[in-house]
C-alpha positions in Angstrom: 8.4 -9.9 -12.8 8.1 -7.5 -10.1 8.2 -9.3 -7.0 6.8 -7.3 -3.6 7.2 -8.6 0.3 5.2 -6.9 2.7 5.8 -7.3 6.6 5.4 -5.6 9.8 1.7 -6.4 10.7 0.6 -7.4 14.2 -2.0 -6.8 16.9 -2.6 -3.1 18.0 -5.0 -1.8 20.5 -7.7 0.9 19.1 -6.0 4.3 18.9 -2.5 2.6 18.7 -0.1 3.0 15.8 1.8 0.4 13.3 4.0 0.7 10.5 4.0 -2.1 7.6 6.8 -2.2 5.0 6.8 -3.3 1.4 10.0 -4.0 -0.5 10.0 -4.4 -4.3 12.2 -5.9 -6.8 12.5 -6.6 -10.5 11.0 -3.6 -12.2 11.6 -3.4 -15.8 10.9 0.2 -16.3 12.0 3.3 -14.3 8.2 4.8 -14.0 6.2 3.0 -11.5 4.1 3.4 -8.3 3.7 1.1 -5.4 0.3 1.1 -3.6 -1.1 -0.6 -0.4 -4.5 -2.3 -0.4 -6.2 -4.3 2.4 -9.1 -7.0 2.4 -11.1 -7.6 5.7 -13.0 -10.8 6.1 -16.1 -11.1 4.0 -15.2 -7.8 2.1 -13.8 -6.7 -1.0 -10.3 -5.8 -1.3 -9.9 -2.1 -1.3 -7.3 0.5 -2.2 -5.6 2.3 1.0 -2.8 4.5 -0.5 -0.4 4.9 -2.9 2.8 6.5 -4.0 4.5 7.2 -7.3 8.1 6.9 -7.7 7.7 8.7 -10.9 6.6 12.2 -9.7 6.1 11.5 -5.8 2.4 12.1 -6.0 0.2 10.5 -3.3 -3.3 9.0 -3.0 -5.3 8.0 -0.1 -8.6 6.6 0.6 -10.9 8.9 2.0 -11.4 6.4 5.2 -7.5 6.8 5.9 -6.9 10.4 5.1 -5.3 12.2 8.3 -4.6 8.7 10.0 -2.3 7.0 7.5 0.8 8.2 5.8 2.6 6.3 2.8 6.4 7.2 2.2 9.4 6.0 0.4 12.0 4.5 2.6 16.0 5.2 2.0 16.3 1.9 0.8 15.8 1.5 -2.8 11.9 0.3 -3.5 10.9 0.4 -0.3 7.6 1.9 0.8 6.0 2.5 4.2 2.6 2.7 5.4 2.6 4.5 8.9 -0.9 3.8 10.5 -2.1 5.9 13.3 -5.2 6.1 15.4 -6.2 2.6 14.3 -9.7 1.7 14.5 -11.1 -1.9 14.6 -12.5 -1.2 11.1 -8.9 -1.3 10.0 -8.5 -5.1 10.7 -7.6 -6.6 7.5 -4.8 -8.4 5.6 -2.8 -5.8 4.2 -1.0 -6.2 0.7 1.5 -4.2 -1.3 0.9 -3.8 -5.1 3.0 -2.3 -8.0 2.4 -1.2 -11.2 5.1 -0.1 -14.0 4.6 2.3 -17.1 6.7 3.4 -19.9 5.8 6.9 -19.1 5.6 8.9 -15.8 2.6 7.6 -13.9 0.9 9.6 -11.2 -0.3 7.9 -7.9 -4.1 8.5 -9.1 -3.4 7.0 -12.3 -1.6 4.2 -10.9 -4.8 3.2 -8.8 -6.8 3.5 -11.9 -4.6 0.8 -13.5 -4.3 -1.4 -10.6 -7.9 -1.3 -9.2 -10.0 -0.8 -12.6 -7.8 -2.3 -15.3 -6.3 -5.0 -12.8 -2.8 -4.3 -13.8 0.3 -4.8 -11.7 2.0 -7.3 -9.4 0.6 -8.5 -6.1 2.9 -9.0 -2.8 1.8 -11.6 -0.2 -0.4 -9.8 2.7 0.3 -9.1 6.1 -2.4 -9.3 8.9 -3.1 -6.0 11.0 -5.5 -6.6 13.8 -6.7 -3.7 15.9 -8.6 -5.0 19.2 -8.7 -4.4 22.7 
């Protein structure tokens, strides 16, 4: 089973920056993607960003485009989410999720798999609070 560990959350002032990390292990296949999701109090969990290990493609939610950057780390199966110009509405628990495939999978296809088809494995979340 795929296991994921998220870390790096914290308290930051509006306009500040924060980087969260996700380390994954236990993949059966070489084709997979890792995504970040968030859930604010009283709201549904939503996709934030995703990166494909198959082809390097990246997907972002419109709400974070230009402010958040997802990247792969030097360590195997580590993915970062760099969050800049943070806003109070970014406050949420941030989760990482991974989905495997027997064939190459793009970030956009992975998001469909993880959100609409409910495929993939969840990691535990890390709290990000944006407040003055």
